[in-house]
N, C-alpha and C positions, 0 to 999 in steps of 0.2 A: 428718902434718898441718901445714901452716905455721901459725905461731904461736901454737904448743903447747909449753910447757916445763913439764917435771914436775921438781923439784928434793925429792930425799929428804932426811932427818934436818934439816932446814934449823932445827930447834928443839931444845932440849934436853928429857930427860925432866924436868927440874925447872921448863920454862917451860911446857909442856905442862900440867904437875899445876897450876900458878898459873893459867893461862888456864881450864883445868875449875870451880877454884875462884872465878873472877870469874862464869861460868855458872851454879854451884849458888847464888851470892850472887843474883847477876840473875833465875832464876827463882823466886826466893820473893817476889819483889813485883813485876818489871815483865816479865810475860809476854804474849805476843799472839800468839794463835794464827794460825796462816797455812795450815793445812790440809794434807792428805796427812801427819799425824804430827808434823809438823813447827812448834817454835815459834821464834818471833823473840825471842830472850830479853835481847840486849844491844844496842843501836842508837846509836852514836854519828853522827848524822846531823844538820848537818854538822861535823866534829871543831871548826872553830874557832868555833863558837858554841853547843856543847854546855853544856846547865845543870850538869851532873855533871863532875868531874874523872875524867880518863881513869885506869883501870886501870893501873899499872906494868907489869902482863902485856902488857896493849895495846900499850903505847907502847914496850915491847921487841920484840912483833911487827912494830911500825910500822917499826922500824927494819929487821927481816929484808925484809921487802918493798919497802923505799924504795931499794935498787939496781935493782930490777927495773922500779920504777913511778914513781918519783919520791916525792912525800912525798902519801899518801892525803890526802882531805877526808872522807872516807866509810867506817866499817866496821860493818859487823852481823855479829853472830853468831845464825845458825840453830843450835837444836838438833833432833835429828833423834833420835826414840826408833825402839825396835828396831822392825823392821816399815814404818816410813817410806819414802818415795819421792819424788822431786820430777820430776814428767812434763816432756816436753823443751820448751825453751824457747830463746830466745836474750834475751841482755842489751840492755836498750834502748839507742838511741844515742848518749842525753845522757850516757852514762859515757864518759870517754876511755879509748882504748887505752893497755896492756892492764889487766885485771882480775886480780887476785892471792887465791887461794883457801888458805888455810891449813887443814890436816885435822887435828882432835884429838879424842882418844879411840878411834878405832878406824878399821880399814882401810874403803874402799870401793870401789864399783865404778861409774863414770861411764862411760854411754854417748853417743856422739855419732853423730848422723844427719845426712847429706848428702842434700837432696831428698828426704829419707822414703824412701830405696833402699838408700843404703849406711850400713852401721852399724859401728862400731868399739868394743869396750867397753877400757876402761884401768884398771888397778887403780892407786887413789889413796891410798897408804899414809898412817898417823897420821902425824903431825909431817913431815908433806911438802909442798910450797908449788907449788899448778898457778897459772902464769902463761897466761893466756889475752889472745892477741891476734891481729892479722891475722884469716884467714881461720877460724881455729878460735872466734873469737868472733861472726864475720858470717853466713859462709856454713856454719857448721855448727850443729844444735841440738844441745842436750846435757840430759843430767838424770841424775839419782842413782837407780839400780837400788835396789830394797829394800833397806834396812840390816838386818845380824843381828844388832847391838849398838850402843847408842846411840852419836853422835857428834856433833862440832859444825862448824860450816864458818864460820870468820872469814873474810867476804869484804870486801876493801880495795879502795876506788874511788877514781876521781877525775871529779866532777861538772865537765863542760866550761862 
């Protein structure tokens, strides 16, 4: 699929643990239910106007995605409990391409559907980065299959 790039092991187990700690701390006081078993637990939107300092682990993750997308100005972390899923969707066009997603905590499967008749499933390993640009972002709908164990997606974007 044009525009889809999956990079394995882009962060260390140490950084994964530190990002997980950011999520644990955020879930204690800043949880916003998102439906489908997903909680949006750490939002830094936009980064340049964020009231709270950006955690060091998130800054380190931003340095990982910068070569793929430039400097992001939006990061949201969505925690998926076991059994959660995310229905097929496309990301709004006010986000610049590409969008980068860092997977923390557990492997997950993402399904892609083109015109709702062709489906492709991709394994998204923990500590991997998925870069979505081109037709993978605009022509294909994507969704998270039911997760078997808890995981968190850090989604890095640039608003146009």
